[in-house]
N, C-alpha and C positions, 0 to 999 in steps of 0.2 A: 264663233262671232268675235270680231275684234272691235274694241271701243277705244278711242283716243280721248285724252283729257289733259288738263294742265297739272292736276295733282291727284294722285291716288293715295289712299290711306288704308293700310293693312291693319284693321282693328278699329272697332267703333266704340271703345270704352271712353272714359272721361277725357283722356288726352286726345284720342283720335277724333271724337266728334267736335270737341272744342277747336282743334286745329282745322277741321273741315269748315266750321262756321267762319273762323277768322279768314281763311283763304278765300271763301266765297264772298265775304265782305270786301275783299281786295280785288274782286273781279275775276277770280279764277274759277274754272270749271272743275268741279270736285266730285270724285267717286270714293265712297267708303266700301270696303269689302269686310263683311262681318260674318263669322261662322255661327254665332249664337244670337245674342240679343244686344241691341244698342244700349249703351250704358255700362257694359262690361262688368268687371268684378265689383267695382265700387257700388254700382246701383243694385246689382242682383245678388252678390255674395260677399259684400264687404261693408263699406261705410254706412249705407242707408239701412239695410236690414238690421245690422248689429246695433245701430244707434236707436232704432225703434224698440228693440228688445231692452236696451239699456234704459230707455225712458220709462217703459212699463215697469221695469225692476225698481227704478228710483221712486216712482210714484207709489208702488206697493210698499216700499220701505217707509216712505213718508206717511202713508195712511196708517201704518201700524204705530207710528210715533205721534199721531195727531193730538193725543191728550195733552202733550206738552205745549200745544198751541191753544188749549182751552176747548178742544173739540173732542167729545167722546163718541166713539163709534163702536159698533159691534158687528160681528159676522163679516169682516173683510175677507173675501175669498179670491184666491188666484185661480183664474180659469185659463190655463195655458193655451189651449186651442184658440181662444179668442185673442190672446196676445199675438199668436202667429197670424191670425186673420188680419189684424190691424197692420202688422208688418207688411204683409203681402199687398194690402190695399194701397199703402204708401208707395211701395215699389212700383205697382202697376200704374199709379197716377203719374209718377215721375217718368216712367218708361214711355207713356203716351206723350208726355211733354217733350221728350227728346225726339221722338218720331215727328212731332209737329215742327220742331225746329229744323229738322232736315228738310221737310217739305217747304217751310217758309223761306229757307235759304237756297232752294233749288239744288240741293245736294242729292245725287243719285246714290242709293244704298243697294248694294248687291249682296244677297244672302248666299254665302257659300264659303268654301275653304280655299284660301289663296296661298299660292307659292310663287316666290320671286323667281324669275327665269333670267338666264344670261343673254348675251347677244344672240340674236336670232333673226329670222326673216321678218319678225314684227318690229324689231328695233336693233340698231347697230350697237347699242350699249345695254348693259344689264339694268334691271329695274322695272321691266314689264311684269305683270302678275297674271299667272294662269289660275283661273277660278273654277273649281268644280262645284256646280250647282246641286241642289238637293235631288234633282231628277237625273243626275248623272251627266248632264250636258256640260260642256266647257265653254268658257268665255275668256278672252285674253284682253286685259286692260293695259294700254300703252300710255303711260303718263310722261310728262316732261320732268316731273319730280315725284318721288315716292317718299311717303312718311311711314315708317314702321312703328306701329303702336300696339304690339301684340300682348303686352301686359305680363302677368306672372301667375303662378299657382302656388298653393301651399307646399313648402319643402317637406319632404318625407325622410324618415330614417328606415333603412332596410330592416325588415322584421316588424315595423310598426306602421305599415300601410293601413289606411282605412279598410275595415272589413265588414262583418255582418252586424255592426252596431256596437261593438265593444271599444274599438279604436276609431277616433274621429279626427278629421281636420276641421278647420273653421267652416268649410263648405257644408259638411254633414251636420255640424252642430247647429247651424242656422235652420235646418229642416227637422229638428227633433219634434216628435209629436207629443212627447211627455218628458218631464224633467226627471233626471236620475236622482237617486238619493245621495250619491256622492260622485265627485269627479276629480281625477288626477289630471293636473294641467302641466304638461312638460313644456317649459319655456316661459320665462317671466318678462318677456318683452311687451310691446304694446298690445298685441292681440291676446296674449295670455292673461295680462292683468285686467283687461276689459272683461273677458269672460269670467275671471275670478270674481270681479265685482258684481256683475249681473247675476251670476249663479248663486252667490252668497245672499244677495238681496231676495232671490226667489226661494231661499231656504235650503239650498243644496250645500252639503258638506264639501268644502273645497280644499285641496292641497296643491300648492304651486311649487314646482321643482325647477330651479334655475342654476345653471352651471357657473355663472359669473358670481362676483361677490356682492352684487346688489340687483334688485329688480330694476327694470328699465336701464340696462347697461349703457345705453347711449345718452342717458340724461344726467343732469347734475346730481352729484352724490347726496347733497342735502335734500333734494326733492325726492329721490329714491328712498332715502331713509325715512322721510316723513310718510310717504305712501305706504311703505311696509308697516310702519307703526300703526297707521290707521286701519289697514286691512286686517292686521292681526287682532286689533282691538275689536273688530267686527266678527272675529271667529275664523278668519281664513288662516290656514296653516301655510307658512312660507319656509321653504328650505333653499337657501342659497349655498353656493359652493358645493353643489350636489349634482352628480352626473348619473343618469339612468343607464342601465345595462340592457339594451334592446333584446339581446339573445335570451334573457331570463324571463321574458313575458309569458304569462300563463293566462289563458282565457277560459271561461266556463261560467262559474258563479261570480261574475264580475271580472275584473282585471287585477292581476298581481304582478308586480315587477320589482326587481332589485335595483338599488341605487348605491353609488359610492359616495360617501360623505367623509372626506379625510381618509383616515385609516380604517373606517368602519364600512361594512356593507349592511344596508338596511332594507327592509321589506316594506313596500307600499301597496295598498289595496284600495280600489274604488270600484263603483259599479261600471264606470266608463273612464276612458283615458282620452284627453284632448291633446293632440300634438300641435304646438304653436311655436315653431323654431325658425320662423322667417319664411320668405317666399323666394321662389326660383323663377328666373326669367323664362318666358316662352320663346325660345329661339330655335328649338328643334322643329324640323319638318315644315319650315317656312321658306326653304329655298336659298338660305344664305350661302350654301356651298356653291351656288351658281354665280356668286358675286365675289368681289374683293372686300366686302364688308368684314371688318375685323371684330374679334371677340376678346374680352379681357375678363378673366375670372367668371366666365359664364354669362357675361352681359355684353351687349353691343357697345363698342367703343365709339364715342362721339367727341367732337371738339366743342368749343364754347358756343358755337352756333347750332349745335345739335346735328351737325353733318357727320356722316360716317366717313370711312376712308374712300368712299365713292361720293364726291361732293353733291351729286344730284339726289342722293338717297339720304334721308334724315331718319333719326330714330328718337323716340320720346317715351317717357313714362317708365313703368317698372322694368321694361326690357333693357334699359340702360343702367339700372342699378341706382346708386345714390340714395336719395330720400324717396322711398317708394310710397308716395302719398298722392292722393287724387288731385289735390290742388297744385302740387308740384308738376304733375303730368299736364294739367290744364295750362299752367304757365309756360311749360316747355312747348306745348302745342302751339300756343300763340306766338312764341318766339320763333319757332321753326317756320310757321306760315309767313310771318313778316319777313324773315330773312330770305326765304326762297322767292318772295315777291319783290325783293329789292328795297324793302321798307326798313327804316331805322329800327333797331332792336337793342334792348339793354342786356341781352344774353341771359345767362343763368348763373345765379350766385346762391349756393345752398345756404349760406349764412343769412339770407333774407327770407328763407322759407320757414314759416312757423310750423311747429310740431305739436300735435294735440293728442291727448289720451283721455278717453271719455269714461274714466272710472268715477266712482263716488268716494272722495272728491276728484274733480278733474285735474289734469296736468297739462300745462302748455308752456312752450319755450320757443325761443328764437336766438340764433347766434351761438357763441361758444359757451361751453360749460366752464366752471372754474378750473377744473383739471386741464382742459384743452387750452385755455388761455395761458395758464402757467407753463404748460409744455411748449407753447409757441414763443415763450420768452417775454411775455407781457409783464410789466409791473402793474399789478391790478389793485383795485379797491372795490369793495362791495358794500351794498346796503340791503337790509331786510326790513320788511314790515309785515306784521301779522294781521290776519283777517279778524282776530278777536278784538282789535282796536278800531274796526270799521263798523259804524252804526248799522248800515244796511245788511251786513253779514249777520249781525245779532238779530235783526228783524226777521231775516230769512231762516234763522235757526241753524246756520251753517258757518260756524266760527273757526273751523279747522283750517290750517294751511297758512301760507305766506307768499309774498313776492320777493324775489331776490334779483338785484340788478348788479351786473359786473361791468366795471368801466376800466379804461386804461388810465392809470394814475398819471402818466406823462402828458397825454393829449386830451384827457377827459372824454374821449369818444366811448359810447356804450359798446361793449363787446358781446353782451348776452343778457337776456332777461328770462327768468325761470319762475314759473307760477305753479302753485298747487292750492286748490280751493274751489268753492262753488262757482260755476260759470266762467272759469278762467279761460276756457276755449273761446269765449265771446269777448274777452278782454285783451287777448294777445295781439290783436290787430294794431293797437296803438304802439306796442313795442316793435312790431314788424316795420311800421312806418318810420319809427325812430332809427332802426337799423339802415333802412334805405337812405335816409337823410343824414346819416352819420351824426345823429343828435348826441348831445351830452346830457347827463343827469340834470344839470341845471336847467336846460331848455325844457325838459319834460316837467320839471318842478314848477315852471312858470305857466304851464297850461292850467286853466281854471277848470277843475273837475267838479261837476255838480254834486251837491249834497242833499240827501244821502244817496250815494250810489256805491256799488262795488268798485267802480272805476277809480274812485279816490285813492285806492291802494297803490295805483301806478305812480301817481305823483308823490305819495309819501315814501315809497320805496326808493324812488329816484333821489329825493331830498336826503334820505338816510345814507346815501353813499358818502356824503360830505358831513354827516352828523347834524343835518338840519331838519329832520322829520319833526312834524308838529305834534302828531297824535300819541307819541310815546316818549 
């Protein structure tokens, strides 16, 4: 069976379904091809389930510290199966919501495995999609435009593939039925430190092994240093500049593996090992070899409008690399839909995309780090303000952390904002808006921030760039 449409989207994850909605709003007939579940990694194996576990872990930790708030409790018990049930209930509710949005916007969803095909009797140009349905039947979708949104999967190391429960990726970790007594976490990036934080709060002994010289290698050095200090204070063991030796792994009574730390070889042991060394684009077995779509370093190459080397074929989300974030994929999906419809679009600027880490305390940033700004030749000036000088932070009992603003000393434009502290992932939006508007620290300092709020710290940190902070 052959079906024609204006836009076909290969992949119904966060980027794909958002692109579908925007294209439908612009009057396009849209078909999504999805081989698993709408919502993709973010909804089912990433953002949402992990944040549900993090919230349970945070609450459990707070309940154990309730006496400091004048509340005495006894018998606080973690029932992990119920934690998992709550997580799944949230995922199921949001999944139903996504399916409703498809129906509301008259978007046809075809469940099956899609492969892009080249010029054929169906179309003189590549970009049609052959779909194998669950019953083995085939359908061919022939769109005017194709958006590839196939996402990514956890990157593996040879010899450390997920197995019978000893070695896990984030996918397997999310489905644990019981907590291990100890966990080795290989990789101290976003996923690694989030798991370190939540497992530590659940009472698991955690060791993080990171090859770079800091946790969160892509983040500002001051932020990474502060996060490491606070995690270590909580009992997390952190090993930086340390490289594991996969061939040395032994499994049986837990996991034992060797690691190189400078000139020394050390032995590490845990009940389980979580591999969190990034994500790999899903670009295999989707038919790209039937097109002229180009790859670069394992990702689909696109221009500023998300077009591949075949202009009627777009690609968005994790499969194009860059910032592999759900909100980045959504933004890209909207930009691609508007461009193919001939609507104005502001394109994609990674310096305008906020980055969030949901540890305890949280980390959030947008724009350049101090190291990146200096490397680009900027003459910079910075301002910092601590949460311990913010009244609402003391009320919450979360005084750790600070906000750091980096500005161009010549133009006064803000180059980057970096935060660590309670609820900073909810505060970074103001900084992201400042980036879009090319705001200066002075302009942010003129915003009246309500008192007492955590948001006051943004104004104070901006004023601190020119030595004008009020609270310190």
